[in-house]
PDB file of N, CA, C and O in Angstrom:
ATOM      1  N   UNK A   1      83.232  78.706 114.164  1.00  0.00           N
ATOM      2  CA  UNK A   1      83.898  79.298 113.017  1.00  0.00           C
ATOM      3  C   UNK A   1      82.909  80.032 112.120  1.00  0.00           C
ATOM      4  O   UNK A   1      83.303  80.933 111.379  1.00  0.00           O
ATOM      5  N   UNK A   2      81.641  79.667 112.174  1.00  0.00           N
ATOM      6  CA  UNK A   2      80.633  80.368 111.376  1.00  0.00           C
ATOM      7  C   UNK A   2      80.578  81.843 111.778  1.00  0.00           C
ATOM      8  O   UNK A   2      80.485  82.723 110.923  1.00  0.00           O
ATOM      9  N   UNK A   3      80.635  82.105 113.082  1.00  0.00           N
ATOM     10  CA  UNK A   3      80.619  83.491 113.564  1.00  0.00           C
ATOM     11  C   UNK A   3      81.875  84.238 113.141  1.00  0.00           C
ATOM     12  O   UNK A   3      81.808  85.418 112.796  1.00  0.00           O
ATOM     13  N   UNK A   4      83.014  83.564 113.165  1.00  0.00           N
ATOM     14  CA  UNK A   4      84.277  84.184 112.748  1.00  0.00           C
ATOM     15  C   UNK A   4      84.204  84.552 111.260  1.00  0.00           C
ATOM     16  O   UNK A   4      84.617  85.643 110.866  1.00  0.00           O
ATOM     17  N   UNK A   5      83.683  83.644 110.445  1.00  0.00           N
ATOM     18  CA  UNK A   5      83.550  83.928 109.013  1.00  0.00           C
ATOM     19  C   UNK A   5      82.605  85.098 108.770  1.00  0.00           C
ATOM     20  O   UNK A   5      82.868  85.946 107.917  1.00  0.00           O
ATOM     21  N   UNK A   6      81.505  85.145 109.518  1.00  0.00           N
ATOM     22  CA  UNK A   6      80.551  86.256 109.372  1.00  0.00           C
ATOM     23  C   UNK A   6      81.209  87.590 109.744  1.00  0.00           C
ATOM     24  O   UNK A   6      81.045  88.589 109.044  1.00  0.00           O
ATOM     25  N   UNK A   7      81.949  87.589 110.845  1.00  0.00           N
ATOM     26  CA  UNK A   7      82.647  88.808 111.269  1.00  0.00           C
ATOM     27  C   UNK A   7      83.708  89.204 110.253  1.00  0.00           C
ATOM     28  O   UNK A   7      83.884  90.389 109.971  1.00  0.00           O
ATOM     29  N   UNK A   8      84.409  88.238 109.707  1.00  0.00           N
ATOM     30  CA  UNK A   8      85.445  88.504 108.711  1.00  0.00           C
ATOM     31  C   UNK A   8      84.850  89.139 107.452  1.00  0.00           C
ATOM     32  O   UNK A   8      85.404  90.103 106.924  1.00  0.00           O
ATOM     33  N   UNK A   9      83.740  88.609 106.977  1.00  0.00           N
ATOM     34  CA  UNK A   9      83.085  89.173 105.786  1.00  0.00           C
ATOM     35  C   UNK A   9      82.624  90.596 106.049  1.00  0.00           C
ATOM     36  O   UNK A   9      82.776  91.467 105.192  1.00  0.00           O
ATOM     37  N   UNK A  10      82.060  90.841 107.233  1.00  0.00           N
ATOM     38  CA  UNK A  10      81.624  92.195 107.589  1.00  0.00           C
ATOM     39  C   UNK A  10      82.818  93.140 107.663  1.00  0.00           C
ATOM     40  O   UNK A  10      82.752  94.259 107.156  1.00  0.00           O
ATOM     41  N   UNK A  11      83.903  92.703 108.288  1.00  0.00           N
ATOM     42  CA  UNK A  11      85.102  93.529 108.421  1.00  0.00           C
ATOM     43  C   UNK A  11      85.676  93.881 107.053  1.00  0.00           C
ATOM     44  O   UNK A  11      86.076  95.021 106.816  1.00  0.00           O
ATOM     45  N   UNK A  12      85.715  92.905 106.161  1.00  0.00           N
ATOM     46  CA  UNK A  12      86.233  93.152 104.814  1.00  0.00           C
ATOM     47  C   UNK A  12      85.391  94.199 104.095  1.00  0.00           C
ATOM     48  O   UNK A  12      85.929  95.095 103.445  1.00  0.00           O
ATOM     49  N   UNK A  13      84.075  94.085 104.212  1.00  0.00           N
ATOM     50  CA  UNK A  13      83.183  95.036 103.547  1.00  0.00           C
ATOM     51  C   UNK A  13      83.307  96.443 104.147  1.00  0.00           C
ATOM     52  O   UNK A  13      83.394  97.429 103.415  1.00  0.00           O
ATOM     53  N   UNK A  14      83.315  96.526 105.461  1.00  0.00           N
ATOM     54  CA  UNK A  14      83.362  97.825 106.144  1.00  0.00           C
ATOM     55  C   UNK A  14      84.689  98.545 105.914  1.00  0.00           C
ATOM     56  O   UNK A  14      84.714  99.765 105.752  1.00  0.00           O
ATOM     57  N   UNK A  15      85.789  97.795 105.899  1.00  0.00           N
ATOM     58  CA  UNK A  15      87.104  98.430 105.790  1.00  0.00           C
ATOM     59  C   UNK A  15      87.609  98.563 104.356  1.00  0.00           C
ATOM     60  O   UNK A  15      88.539  99.325 104.092  1.00  0.00           O
ATOM     61  N   UNK A  16      86.996  97.821 103.428  1.00  0.00           N
ATOM     62  CA  UNK A  16      87.479  97.840 102.046  1.00  0.00           C
ATOM     63  C   UNK A  16      88.766  97.055 101.867  1.00  0.00           C
ATOM     64  O   UNK A  16      89.487  97.259 100.890  1.00  0.00           O
ATOM     65  N   UNK A  17      89.062  96.154 102.804  1.00  0.00           N
ATOM     66  CA  UNK A  17      90.276  95.342 102.728  1.00  0.00           C
ATOM     67  C   UNK A  17      90.207  94.391 101.535  1.00  0.00           C
ATOM     68  O   UNK A  17      89.121  94.025 101.086  1.00  0.00           O
ATOM     69  N   UNK A  18      91.379  93.994 101.024  1.00  0.00           N
ATOM     70  CA  UNK A  18      91.417  93.024  99.929  1.00  0.00           C
ATOM     71  C   UNK A  18      91.360  91.595 100.463  1.00  0.00           C
ATOM     72  O   UNK A  18      90.957  90.678  99.748  1.00  0.00           O
ATOM     73  N   UNK A  19      91.763  91.408 101.713  1.00  0.00           N
ATOM     74  CA  UNK A  19      91.639  90.107 102.367  1.00  0.00           C
ATOM     75  C   UNK A  19      91.737  90.315 103.872  1.00  0.00           C
ATOM     76  O   UNK A  19      92.095  91.395 104.343  1.00  0.00           O
ATOM     77  N   UNK A  20      91.413  89.267 104.614  1.00  0.00           N
ATOM     78  CA  UNK A  20      91.484  89.311 106.072  1.00  0.00           C
ATOM     79  C   UNK A  20      92.410  88.197 106.545  1.00  0.00           C
ATOM     80  O   UNK A  20      92.246  87.041 106.153  1.00  0.00           O
ATOM     81  N   UNK A  21      93.380  88.540 107.386  1.00  0.00           N
ATOM     82  CA  UNK A  21      94.227  87.528 108.015  1.00  0.00           C
ATOM     83  C   UNK A  21      93.574  87.102 109.330  1.00  0.00           C
ATOM     84  O   UNK A  21      93.076  87.933 110.090  1.00  0.00           O
ATOM     85  N   UNK A  22      93.585  85.797 109.582  1.00  0.00           N
ATOM     86  CA  UNK A  22      93.065  85.233 110.828  1.00  0.00           C
ATOM     87  C   UNK A  22      94.249  84.833 111.698  1.00  0.00           C
ATOM     88  O   UNK A  22      95.194  84.209 111.215  1.00  0.00           O
ATOM     89  N   UNK A  23      94.201  85.186 112.964  1.00  0.00           N
ATOM     90  CA  UNK A  23      95.178  84.708 113.943  1.00  0.00           C
ATOM     91  C   UNK A  23      94.367  84.079 115.061  1.00  0.00           C
ATOM     92  O   UNK A  23      93.597  84.767 115.731  1.00  0.00           O
ATOM     93  N   UNK A  24      94.531  82.787 115.270  1.00  0.00           N
ATOM     94  CA  UNK A  24      93.678  82.047 116.194  1.00  0.00           C
ATOM     95  C   UNK A  24      94.515  81.489 117.345  1.00  0.00           C
ATOM     96  O   UNK A  24      95.579  80.902 117.144  1.00  0.00           O
ATOM     97  N   UNK A  25      93.996  81.695 118.562  1.00  0.00           N
ATOM     98  CA  UNK A  25      94.646  81.194 119.777  1.00  0.00           C
ATOM     99  C   UNK A  25      93.624  80.397 120.588  1.00  0.00           C
ATOM    100  O   UNK A  25      92.419  80.553 120.389  1.00  0.00           O
ATOM    101  N   UNK A  26      94.078  79.581 121.462  1.00  0.00           N
ATOM    102  CA  UNK A  26      93.212  78.839 122.357  1.00  0.00           C
ATOM    103  C   UNK A  26      94.034  78.056 123.354  1.00  0.00           C
ATOM    104  O   UNK A  26      93.617  76.993 123.814  1.00  0.00           O
ATOM    105  N   UNK A  27      95.191  78.572 123.686  1.00  0.00           N
ATOM    106  CA  UNK A  27      96.125  77.806 124.511  1.00  0.00           C
ATOM    107  C   UNK A  27      96.028  78.062 126.010  1.00  0.00           C
ATOM    108  O   UNK A  27      96.586  77.287 126.787  1.00  0.00           O
ATOM    109  N   UNK A  28      95.347  79.109 126.447  1.00  0.00           N
ATOM    110  CA  UNK A  28      95.364  79.400 127.881  1.00  0.00           C
ATOM    111  C   UNK A  28      94.104  78.922 128.605  1.00  0.00           C
ATOM    112  O   UNK A  28      94.145  78.687 129.812  1.00  0.00           O
ATOM    113  N   UNK A  29      93.009  78.778 127.903  1.00  0.00           N
ATOM    114  CA  UNK A  29      91.772  78.264 128.488  1.00  0.00           C
ATOM    115  C   UNK A  29      90.903  77.746 127.345  1.00  0.00           C
ATOM    116  O   UNK A  29      91.125  78.123 126.195  1.00  0.00           O
ATOM    117  N   UNK A  30      89.941  76.911 127.625  1.00  0.00           N
ATOM    118  CA  UNK A  30      89.140  76.323 126.540  1.00  0.00           C
ATOM    119  C   UNK A  30      88.145  77.316 125.938  1.00  0.00           C
ATOM    120  O   UNK A  30      86.981  77.367 126.335  1.00  0.00           O
ATOM    121  N   UNK A  31      88.611  78.080 125.001  1.00  0.00           N
ATOM    122  CA  UNK A  31      87.765  79.002 124.251  1.00  0.00           C
ATOM    123  C   UNK A  31      88.479  79.334 122.944  1.00  0.00           C
ATOM    124  O   UNK A  31      89.661  79.034 122.776  1.00  0.00           O
ATOM    125  N   UNK A  32      87.761  79.945 122.042  1.00  0.00           N
ATOM    126  CA  UNK A  32      88.351  80.360 120.772  1.00  0.00           C
ATOM    127  C   UNK A  32      88.651  81.851 120.848  1.00  0.00           C
ATOM    128  O   UNK A  32      87.764  82.657 121.132  1.00  0.00           O
ATOM    129  N   UNK A  33      89.871  82.203 120.599  1.00  0.00           N
ATOM    130  CA  UNK A  33      90.314  83.600 120.643  1.00  0.00           C
ATOM    131  C   UNK A  33      90.860  83.927 119.255  1.00  0.00           C
ATOM    132  O   UNK A  33      91.826  83.312 118.803  1.00  0.00           O
ATOM    133  N   UNK A  34      90.239  84.899 118.579  1.00  0.00           N
ATOM    134  CA  UNK A  34      90.583  85.186 117.191  1.00  0.00           C
ATOM    135  C   UNK A  34      90.875  86.674 117.013  1.00  0.00           C
ATOM    136  O   UNK A  34      90.147  87.528 117.519  1.00  0.00           O
ATOM    137  N   UNK A  35      91.943  86.965 116.290  1.00  0.00           N
ATOM    138  CA  UNK A  35      92.229  88.325 115.827  1.00  0.00           C
ATOM    139  C   UNK A  35      91.978  88.339 114.327  1.00  0.00           C
ATOM    140  O   UNK A  35      92.414  87.431 113.619  1.00  0.00           O
ATOM    141  N   UNK A  36      91.286  89.349 113.839  1.00  0.00           N
ATOM    142  CA  UNK A  36      91.058  89.520 112.403  1.00  0.00           C
ATOM    143  C   UNK A  36      91.783  90.784 111.964  1.00  0.00           C
ATOM    144  O   UNK A  36      91.536  91.868 112.492  1.00  0.00           O
ATOM    145  N   UNK A  37      92.677  90.637 110.997  1.00  0.00           N
ATOM    146  CA  UNK A  37      93.467  91.764 110.519  1.00  0.00           C
ATOM    147  C   UNK A  37      93.092  92.091 109.083  1.00  0.00           C
ATOM    148  O   UNK A  37      93.341  91.282 108.189  1.00  0.00           O
ATOM    149  N   UNK A  38      92.490  93.271 108.835  1.00  0.00           N
ATOM    150  CA  UNK A  38      92.231  93.662 107.444  1.00  0.00           C
ATOM    151  C   UNK A  38      93.555  93.930 106.734  1.00  0.00           C
ATOM    152  O   UNK A  38      94.456  94.555 107.293  1.00  0.00           O
ATOM    153  N   UNK A  39      93.659  93.453 105.506  1.00  0.00           N
ATOM    154  CA  UNK A  39      94.893  93.631 104.730  1.00  0.00           C
ATOM    155  C   UNK A  39      94.588  94.413 103.455  1.00  0.00           C
ATOM    156  O   UNK A  39      93.512  94.290 102.869  1.00  0.00           O
ATOM    157  N   UNK A  40      95.551  95.208 103.049  1.00  0.00           N
ATOM    158  CA  UNK A  40      95.399  96.085 101.894  1.00  0.00           C
ATOM    159  C   UNK A  40      96.595  95.895 100.961  1.00  0.00           C
ATOM    160  O   UNK A  40      97.674  95.502 101.404  1.00  0.00           O
ATOM    161  N   UNK A  41      96.407  96.168  99.703  1.00  0.00           N
ATOM    162  CA  UNK A  41      97.483  96.031  98.723  1.00  0.00           C
ATOM    163  C   UNK A  41      98.694  96.863  99.115  1.00  0.00           C
ATOM    164  O   UNK A  41      99.833  96.434  98.931  1.00  0.00           O
ATOM    165  N   UNK A  42      98.450  98.057  99.656  1.00  0.00           N
ATOM    166  CA  UNK A  42      99.551  98.974  99.976  1.00  0.00           C
ATOM    167  C   UNK A  42      99.910  99.005 101.467  1.00  0.00           C
ATOM    168  O   UNK A  42     100.529  99.963 101.931  1.00  0.00           O
ATOM    169  N   UNK A  43      99.524  97.958 102.225  1.00  0.00           N
ATOM    170  CA  UNK A  43      99.862  98.035 103.647  1.00  0.00           C
ATOM    171  C   UNK A  43     101.371  97.856 103.859  1.00  0.00           C
ATOM    172  O   UNK A  43     102.089  97.397 102.970  1.00  0.00           O
ATOM    173  N   UNK A  44     101.825  98.227 105.043  1.00  0.00           N
ATOM    174  CA  UNK A  44     103.258  98.211 105.351  1.00  0.00           C
ATOM    175  C   UNK A  44     103.855  96.808 105.416  1.00  0.00           C
ATOM    176  O   UNK A  44     105.077  96.657 105.430  1.00  0.00           O
ATOM    177  N   UNK A  45     103.016  95.796 105.454  1.00  0.00           N
ATOM    178  CA  UNK A  45     103.504  94.428 105.624  1.00  0.00           C
ATOM    179  C   UNK A  45     103.107  93.548 104.443  1.00  0.00           C
ATOM    180  O   UNK A  45     102.818  92.365 104.624  1.00  0.00           O
ATOM    181  N   UNK A  46     103.091  94.107 103.252  1.00  0.00           N
ATOM    182  CA  UNK A  46     102.692  93.371 102.048  1.00  0.00           C
ATOM    183  C   UNK A  46     103.489  92.071 101.916  1.00  0.00           C
ATOM    184  O   UNK A  46     104.720  92.077 101.925  1.00  0.00           O
ATOM    185  N   UNK A  47     102.764  90.964 101.794  1.00  0.00           N
ATOM    186  CA  UNK A  47     103.405  89.664 101.627  1.00  0.00           C
ATOM    187  C   UNK A  47     103.964  89.061 102.902  1.00  0.00           C
ATOM    188  O   UNK A  47     104.663  88.049 102.850  1.00  0.00           O
ATOM    189  N   UNK A  48     103.669  89.661 104.042  1.00  0.00           N
ATOM    190  CA  UNK A  48     104.199  89.176 105.320  1.00  0.00           C
ATOM    191  C   UNK A  48     103.135  89.366 106.404  1.00  0.00           C
ATOM    192  O   UNK A  48     102.172  90.105 106.201  1.00  0.00           O
ATOM    193  N   UNK A  49     103.301  88.711 107.540  1.00  0.00           N
ATOM    194  CA  UNK A  49     102.361  88.934 108.638  1.00  0.00           C
ATOM    195  C   UNK A  49     102.486  90.352 109.186  1.00  0.00           C
ATOM    196  O   UNK A  49     103.548  90.969 109.103  1.00  0.00           O
ATOM    197  N   UNK A  50     101.401  90.856 109.741  1.00  0.00           N
ATOM    198  CA  UNK A  50     101.428  92.180 110.379  1.00  0.00           C
ATOM    199  C   UNK A  50     102.207  92.074 111.683  1.00  0.00           C
ATOM    200  O   UNK A  50     101.943  91.195 112.502  1.00  0.00           O
ATOM    201  N   UNK A  51     103.147  92.956 111.867  1.00  0.00           N
ATOM    202  CA  UNK A  51     103.891  93.033 113.135  1.00  0.00           C
ATOM    203  C   UNK A  51     103.102  93.954 114.059  1.00  0.00           C
ATOM    204  O   UNK A  51     103.445  95.123 114.232  1.00  0.00           O
ATOM    205  N   UNK A  52     102.033  93.404 114.654  1.00  0.00           N
ATOM    206  CA  UNK A  52     101.102  94.245 115.407  1.00  0.00           C
ATOM    207  C   UNK A  52     101.734  94.924 116.611  1.00  0.00           C
ATOM    208  O   UNK A  52     101.196  95.923 117.086  1.00  0.00           O
ATOM    209  N   UNK A  53     102.835  94.433 117.115  1.00  0.00           N
ATOM    210  CA  UNK A  53     103.513  95.100 118.235  1.00  0.00           C
ATOM    211  C   UNK A  53     104.199  96.386 117.784  1.00  0.00           C
ATOM    212  O   UNK A  53     104.526  97.233 118.616  1.00  0.00           O
ATOM    213  N   UNK A  54     104.423  96.546 116.478  1.00  0.00           N
ATOM    214  CA  UNK A  54     105.066  97.745 115.940  1.00  0.00           C
ATOM    215  C   UNK A  54     104.067  98.781 115.440  1.00  0.00           C
ATOM    216  O   UNK A  54     104.452  99.899 115.097  1.00  0.00           O
ATOM    217  N   UNK A  55     102.782  98.417 115.398  1.00  0.00           N
ATOM    218  CA  UNK A  55     101.737  99.314 114.892  1.00  0.00           C
ATOM    219  C   UNK A  55     101.267 100.197 116.034  1.00  0.00           C
ATOM    220  O   UNK A  55     101.129  99.742 117.170  1.00  0.00           O
ATOM    221  N   UNK A  56     101.022 101.464 115.724  1.00  0.00           N
ATOM    222  CA  UNK A  56     100.455 102.360 116.732  1.00  0.00           C
ATOM    223  C   UNK A  56      99.219 101.709 117.321  1.00  0.00           C
ATOM    224  O   UNK A  56      98.446 101.098 116.582  1.00  0.00           O
ATOM    225  N   UNK A  57      99.003 101.816 118.621  1.00  0.00           N
ATOM    226  CA  UNK A  57      97.831 101.171 119.226  1.00  0.00           C
ATOM    227  C   UNK A  57      96.504 101.596 118.603  1.00  0.00           C
ATOM    228  O   UNK A  57      95.590 100.778 118.499  1.00  0.00           O
ATOM    229  N   UNK A  58      96.379 102.833 118.193  1.00  0.00           N
ATOM    230  CA  UNK A  58      95.107 103.296 117.650  1.00  0.00           C
ATOM    231  C   UNK A  58      95.245 103.574 116.150  1.00  0.00           C
ATOM    232  O   UNK A  58      96.042 104.415 115.735  1.00  0.00           O
ATOM    233  N   UNK A  59      94.471 102.868 115.362  1.00  0.00           N
ATOM    234  CA  UNK A  59      94.515 103.079 113.912  1.00  0.00           C
ATOM    235  C   UNK A  59      93.449 104.065 113.451  1.00  0.00           C
ATOM    236  O   UNK A  59      93.339 104.347 112.258  1.00  0.00           O
ATOM    237  N   UNK A  60      92.665 104.589 114.386  1.00  0.00           N
ATOM    238  CA  UNK A  60      91.610 105.547 114.057  1.00  0.00           C
ATOM    239  C   UNK A  60      92.087 106.959 114.364  1.00  0.00           C
ATOM    240  O   UNK A  60      92.794 107.188 115.345  1.00  0.00           O
ATOM    241  N   UNK A  61      91.698 107.887 113.529  1.00  0.00           N
ATOM    242  CA  UNK A  61      92.134 109.279 113.701  1.00  0.00           C
ATOM    243  C   UNK A  61      91.407 109.979 114.841  1.00  0.00           C
ATOM    244  O   UNK A  61      91.894 110.979 115.369  1.00  0.00           O
ATOM    245  N   UNK A  62      90.242 109.460 115.222  1.00  0.00           N
ATOM    246  CA  UNK A  62      89.480 110.082 116.304  1.00  0.00           C
ATOM    247  C   UNK A  62      88.566 109.047 116.942  1.00  0.00           C
ATOM    248  O   UNK A  62      88.344 107.970 116.388  1.00  0.00           O
ATOM    249  N   UNK A  63      88.051 109.380 118.088  1.00  0.00           N
ATOM    250  CA  UNK A  63      87.094 108.488 118.740  1.00  0.00           C
ATOM    251  C   UNK A  63      85.832 108.360 117.891  1.00  0.00           C
ATOM    252  O   UNK A  63      85.229 107.289 117.830  1.00  0.00           O
ATOM    253  N   UNK A  64      85.433 109.445 117.238  1.00  0.00           N
ATOM    254  CA  UNK A  64      84.241 109.390 116.390  1.00  0.00           C
ATOM    255  C   UNK A  64      84.438 108.426 115.216  1.00  0.00           C
ATOM    256  O   UNK A  64      83.513 107.698 114.855  1.00  0.00           O
ATOM    257  N   UNK A  65      85.617 108.415 114.627  1.00  0.00           N
ATOM    258  CA  UNK A  65      85.893 107.478 113.539  1.00  0.00           C
ATOM    259  C   UNK A  65      85.775 106.037 114.037  1.00  0.00           C
ATOM    260  O   UNK A  65      85.258 105.174 113.328  1.00  0.00           O
ATOM    261  N   UNK A  66      86.248 105.781 115.241  1.00  0.00           N
ATOM    262  CA  UNK A  66      86.129 104.451 115.835  1.00  0.00           C
ATOM    263  C   UNK A  66      84.660 104.095 116.072  1.00  0.00           C
ATOM    264  O   UNK A  66      84.239 102.976 115.782  1.00  0.00           O
ATOM    265  N   UNK A  67      83.892 105.033 116.590  1.00  0.00           N
ATOM    266  CA  UNK A  67      82.467 104.795 116.826  1.00  0.00           C
ATOM    267  C   UNK A  67      81.727 104.539 115.511  1.00  0.00           C
ATOM    268  O   UNK A  67      80.818 103.711 115.461  1.00  0.00           O
ATOM    269  N   UNK A  68      82.115 105.244 114.452  1.00  0.00           N
ATOM    270  CA  UNK A  68      81.514 105.003 113.138  1.00  0.00           C
ATOM    271  C   UNK A  68      81.819 103.591 112.648  1.00  0.00           C
ATOM    272  O   UNK A  68      80.952 102.923 112.084  1.00  0.00           O
ATOM    273  N   UNK A  69      83.048 103.141 112.863  1.00  0.00           N
ATOM    274  CA  UNK A  69      83.436 101.775 112.506  1.00  0.00           C
ATOM    275  C   UNK A  69      82.562 100.770 113.259  1.00  0.00           C
ATOM    276  O   UNK A  69      82.051  99.824 112.660  1.00  0.00           O
ATOM    277  N   UNK A  70      82.389 100.968 114.547  1.00  0.00           N
ATOM    278  CA  UNK A  70      81.573 100.056 115.349  1.00  0.00           C
ATOM    279  C   UNK A  70      80.142  99.996 114.809  1.00  0.00           C
ATOM    280  O   UNK A  70      79.579  98.911 114.659  1.00  0.00           O
ATOM    281  N   UNK A  71      79.560 101.151 114.520  1.00  0.00           N
ATOM    282  CA  UNK A  71      78.194 101.177 113.999  1.00  0.00           C
ATOM    283  C   UNK A  71      78.105 100.486 112.649  1.00  0.00           C
ATOM    284  O   UNK A  71      77.138  99.769 112.389  1.00  0.00           O
ATOM    285  N   UNK A  72      79.088 100.685 111.790  1.00  0.00           N
ATOM    286  CA  UNK A  72      79.101 100.030 110.485  1.00  0.00           C
ATOM    287  C   UNK A  72      79.178  98.512 110.633  1.00  0.00           C
ATOM    288  O   UNK A  72      78.494  97.779 109.918  1.00  0.00           O
ATOM    289  N   UNK A  73      80.005  98.046 111.556  1.00  0.00           N
ATOM    290  CA  UNK A  73      80.109  96.609 111.800  1.00  0.00           C
ATOM    291  C   UNK A  73      78.790  96.059 112.348  1.00  0.00           C
ATOM    292  O   UNK A  73      78.352  94.986 111.932  1.00  0.00           O
ATOM    293  N   UNK A  74      78.161  96.766 113.261  1.00  0.00           N
ATOM    294  CA  UNK A  74      76.877  96.315 113.801  1.00  0.00           C
ATOM    295  C   UNK A  74      75.834  96.163 112.700  1.00  0.00           C
ATOM    296  O   UNK A  74      75.092  95.181 112.671  1.00  0.00           O
ATOM    297  N   UNK A  75      75.782  97.130 111.802  1.00  0.00           N
ATOM    298  CA  UNK A  75      74.813  97.067 110.699  1.00  0.00           C
ATOM    299  C   UNK A  75      75.087  95.874 109.801  1.00  0.00           C
ATOM    300  O   UNK A  75      74.151  95.201 109.370  1.00  0.00           O
ATOM    301  N   UNK A  76      76.354  95.599 109.511  1.00  0.00           N
ATOM    302  CA  UNK A  76      76.713  94.462 108.656  1.00  0.00           C
ATOM    303  C   UNK A  76      76.399  93.133 109.332  1.00  0.00           C
ATOM    304  O   UNK A  76      76.097  92.151 108.654  1.00  0.00           O
ATOM    305  N   UNK A  77      76.465  93.093 110.634  1.00  0.00           N
ATOM    306  CA  UNK A  77      76.265  91.848 111.365  1.00  0.00           C
ATOM    307  C   UNK A  77      74.812  91.585 111.756  1.00  0.00           C
ATOM    308  O   UNK A  77      74.494  90.525 112.293  1.00  0.00           O
ATOM    309  N   UNK A  78      73.940  92.539 111.489  1.00  0.00           N
ATOM    310  CA  UNK A  78      72.505  92.350 111.828  1.00  0.00           C
ATOM    311  C   UNK A  78      71.892  91.258 110.997  1.00  0.00           C
ATOM    312  O   UNK A  78      70.705  90.963 111.144  1.00  0.00           O
TER     313      UNK A  78
END
């Protein structure tokens, strides 16, 4: 969980989210599987869980924007 908390703090800083939702699974094999969802005051699911099946698969406007996100996360996690 220490690694999950570290990743969550980095994600919050990089994305400017107001909070991070954790979704944790571990039912199919012995491992920890975590989804971290950045949340914003004006997001479409304010006060409710994100319906990730209804969200467009890509939240980035371009591949370069995605690569910039990855680099920002790497720097925060160093």
